[in-house]
N, C-alpha and C positions, 0 to 999 in steps of 0.2 A: 484560424491561422490557416491557410492554405497553402503557401508558399514556406516549406520546412527547408528545403534549400539550403546553406551558411549561419543558418542560426544554429542556437548549441541550448544541450539539453543536460539538465544535471538527473540523479537517479540515485535515490540510495538503496538499499538491498541488491544494488547493480551486479554482482558478482553472478550469480545465478540465479533461474527460475525465470519468474515471468520477468525483473528487472534487465538482467543476462537478454531475455529475449526483443526486451524492448531498444536495449543499445542496437541491439543487432539490425533491427526495423525500422530505427532512427539515421545507422550510419549510412543507410541502403537507401535511403531519403535524399541522404546530401549531409544529416547535419552534423555538427560535431556536441562529442558527447562524453561528459566528466563522470566517473564509474563511481558512488562513494556505498564502501560496501568496509564492516566490520572485520571480514577477514582479510590481511594481508595477501597470502598466499595462495588464496583462488581470486582473489585480484587482481594479483601480477599476473595471473592463468589468464582472466578473462579478457584483459587488455591486448594478450598478445594475443589470443585467441581472435581477436575482433578488427585485426589487421587484414589491408591495406585502409581502412575508414579510421578517421581523425579521434581517437579515443582516448581519453588520458583516465589515472586511475586514484583517488583519493583514499586512507581509510578515515574512517568516519563511525562516531559513536551515535545513531541520533539519541540514544535518551541521554547524550550529555549535550548543551546546548553551546558550550564553549566549542565544541568538535565540531560539531554543525558550523558555526561559524568560521573556523579555521579553516572549515573544507570549503565556504563558501570563497573568504580569499581567497582560496588559491585557485578554484575555477577559475573567477573574476582577472585574477592575475594570468590566468596561461591564454585566455580564452576573451577576453574584455568583455562579452554581454553575455546573459543567459535567459533564452525564451521562454526555454519550457519545464517546468521545475515538478518532478516525478518522487510524490511521498511513498515511497514504493516498501522500506523495510518496513519487514514482519513478526513476530514469534509467535506462538502458540503455551502456554502450559496450561495444567490441570486445573477444574474446577469444579463446581456441585457443591452435593451441603455438607456431604460429610467430613470433609476435613477444609475443613475455610484457610490456604493457605495466605496470609497476605503480602509474603515476598513474591506470592507468582502474581498479585494482583500487581503489584508495583511496580514490577519487573513488564510486564503486558501493557500497563497504559505505559509505562514509559515510554516504551516504544512505540508501541501502534500507536497512539494517542497522541503525546509528547513529542512523539520523534516527526506527526506533523506538521505541529506545532511552530516545533524549532526551526524544520524547514523553511517554513513560511514570514517567521520573524526575522531571518536571514536572508530570504531572495526576494523578498513581497518587497521590500524600497526599492530598491534595486531596478524589477521587472517594472514597477510604476515610473518611475524615472526615467527610465532609457528612450521610452516612447514610442515604442515599437510594438510593442500589443507583447502575447503571453498566451500562455495556457498552462493551468496546474494540473495535473493526472493525481486523486488520491485513490491506495489503494486500500479500497477498504474489501465484503465480503458479502455475500448473500448472507454471513452471520449478520450483518449488518443490518437486512430487511428480514430476517426471524429467527427467535432465540429457540431454535431447533438444540440446540447446543444446551440450554437447557441453564439454569445461576454460573456465567463464566464470563470469567475477563476478559476474554477473547472475544465474545460477541457483543460486551458490553464497549468498548472501544471501538470494535466497529460499526456499531448505530452509529458512537461519537462521532466518526469520521463523517459518517453520511452524515448528520443534520449541521456539520462545519461545514461539507461541501454545498452542503446550501446555498446554505447563510450567504459563504464566500461567492457562490456564482452572482448573488444580485447586488453584492459591493464591489467585484470586482468588472463587472460587466458595463460599466463608463470607462472603465481605463484602459479596455480593450481586452479586457485580459479575461476569455474562457476558464473554467475549468467546469473535470470531469470525475465525477468518483467512479471508480471500479469495481464494479459487484461481481466477481466469479465465485462458482462454484467451485468444486476438484477440478485443480490444475498437477500435473507432473514435477511438484517445487521438491525443496527440502526443508519446507516450513514443521514435518514433523520431527525433524531432527534439529529446530532452533535451541537447542538446552546445552550444545555445541559451543553457541557462543554467549550465555548465562555469563554477565560479571559475577563477578565474586561477591561485590555486593547487596545482590539478593539473593545471596544464602544458596543452600542445597534443596531442588527441589524435594516435598516430603513425599516418602515411599509410599505406594497405592498397595493396596491388598489386589493380586493378581489376580483373581476374582472377582473382586469389586464391580460395580458398575464405572466409575470411571476407568478403569482397568481394557476392561470389554469395548469401552463405546472410542478410545484411543485406538485402538487395536481394528476397528469396524474404520475409521477415519483415513488410516493409515494405507489398509488393503484398496481406499475410494482416492485414498489419492494419486497410488501405483497403477490406477487404471483411468486417470485424468485427465484433463483435453494439455494437448499440445501446448506446453507458453507460447509458441510461435503465433499460433493461431490468436491468442490474446494480445497477443503484440501488436498482431495484423489491427485487430479493432478497434486496440488504443489508438493506430496511425488515424484510424478514419474518421475515431471519436473527435481527435484534435480538430484533424481537417473540418469536419462538419458543427463543431462546439457542439455535441452532444454532451450533457450534465450525467444522465445514468449512464452506464453503458454494463450492461448483462451480455453473459458469455452462453448459457445455455439455454437449448432451447424450450426444454421440460423444470422452467425456473421460478416459472405464470404460479402454478400450482405448491409451491412453497412459500407462496405468499398470497395468497388470497384468502386463505382464511383467518389472516392475521386482519388482510383488509376487510375481512366482511364483521369481522368480530367486533373493530373500533368504528366502522359505517354502521352497525346496528345500536348501538352505548350511543353514538349520535343523534342518530333518529328517534332512542329514547327522549334524548335530552329534550328536541324539536317539540315529542307528542308533548310534554308535559308543561 
């Protein structure tokens, strides 16, 4: 999509972090934007701060397909057409092998993976039918390229988003709809505080041993997030990826070293099969 002015974008997790930064970048490019977020107060403030751009907000729980469908219908009623779908909402919860929490896994998978599915289910039929082309941006992570987090619902969900995006790109290309899977490393967002929006249906997160490996990893990740990339830099790259129809979008120059080992191990295993 080279021409973005006058087009409409729908962004989940749009009231803060990368989602809000994308909304600002899209607004500056002349787009209309619908922000979808589970936090009403933060959403209201985000819409206000984006004035005078054409921006509206809708409360949406991406883990609930009915909530996403209602948000889609409200967006279409407000703007008529949607051209850019950003499945950006994401959460993180503890993983590891010491205390495997089914509730943690269900929550993360429901938001990070099924939230993408729900967005596609509600918007793709419309995007295909209006015939003006478009673009889908799915926010994954470097955790979707390298399992450095270990046995983790977050990494599992992001690997799934990468695979799903690769398949989508092939199937949507004939319809003039591009796909980008965004795989950032550490970015200054509030994902470390995502438990603030954890619905009661997923129960209370299990208590962690403050000196245990999971708690120590969480503390280290929090430090890296605080020192991470400005979301505005990520948003600028997303804008470019939409215009250039880039499938994979990486944001950190040092990312290569985080995937080389995995790719080398896969290639070596394939070589063994070929040798036999």
